[in-house]
C-alpha positions, 0 to 999 in steps of 0.5 A: 616327315621331317627335314633337318639341314646341316652345313658341311664344314672342314672339308678340303677344296678337293673334297668339295670338288668331288661333291661338285663332280657327283652333282654334275654326274647326277645332272647327266643321268637326269638329262640322259633319262629325259633324252631317252624319253624323248627318243623312245615313245611309251617310256616308263619309269622302270625303263629309266631305272634300267637306263641307269645301269646301262649308263654305269656300264658304258665305257664312254661314261665311266664317271657314272659308275662312280656315283652311288647306284641309288643316287643314280636312281634318284636322278632318274626319279627326278626326270620321271617326276618332270615327265609325269607332271607334264602328262598330268598337265596335258590330261588336265588341259590346263591353259598355256604351257604344259611344262615340257621336261627340259634339260638341266644346265645348273643343277645344285644337288645330288640325292642319296637314299640308304647307301653312299654315306655313313654317319658317325655315332654322335651324328656330328660327321658324315662320310661319303663312300661312293666312287667319288670318295669325297670323304668325311665332313663335319655336320654343323646345325643350330639344333643337334636333332640328328642324334635323336633319330636312328639311321633307319629313320633317315630315308634320304640325304641330299647334298645341296650347293649354295652361294655360302657353302655346301649343305646336307639335308636329311629326310627323316621318317617321323610323325610330328604331332603338335597339340594346341589347347583351345582358348575359347576366344575368337579374334579378327585380323585385318592386314594392311600396308602401314601396319602389318596387321590390326586385330579386333582388340585394336592391337597393331604390329608394325610392318617389317618391310623385309623386301625394302630392307633387303634391297637396301642391303643388296644395293649397298653391297653391290656398290662396294663390289663395283668400287673394288673392281679393277678393269684389266687387272687381277682382282684382289682378295677383298673383291672376291670376299665382297663378291661372296657377300653379294652372293649370300644376300641373294639367298 
């Protein structure tokens, strides 16, 4: 399996709002499945799949019917994964907490299977066709790899919300084979603190210190954000721009 990620670009605020509604609905279906499992002993995966249809036909939750049927099933599958993982931990008698399924409060993704979306022929656009009618978005990724795969090879499409925007992840059914020609040489590597590593030939690589550098950038950005904060007043555009920069540094 191969995962290709692309950013959803050139959408209107209303379109992104509809994506948020789809994510919230997927979270509601997942939490409803967990609640059904708690209230009914002996619940199976098939019971959770049937519950999706019940929620879609319920007059009290009409928004569930807007979500694509396979997206509802994916939400039920997520709930069952947490339940089955809990059962496995109990049977294995692992020490400590067993991972009892909990309700999600801040979900950030919704997953489609084979329907609910349509890709353009050049793989540069995607249109979501479920009841939320999020519409068409441009797909932007550094490597234009989607054009090499057919729609039959795309098994899952997941929309993910992050601090810097919305992304679309494509799960592609393809066999990856990488061939490496053996050199016939053997070397040893010693990891250290001052140098990242030293090999048997005496070559060293400097420690990149990603964590300390990232912490310095984050501290500097947070200082700028605090200086632009105005207590008791409406925050400026520069404040909101800096707030987004700080959020991106946490990615």
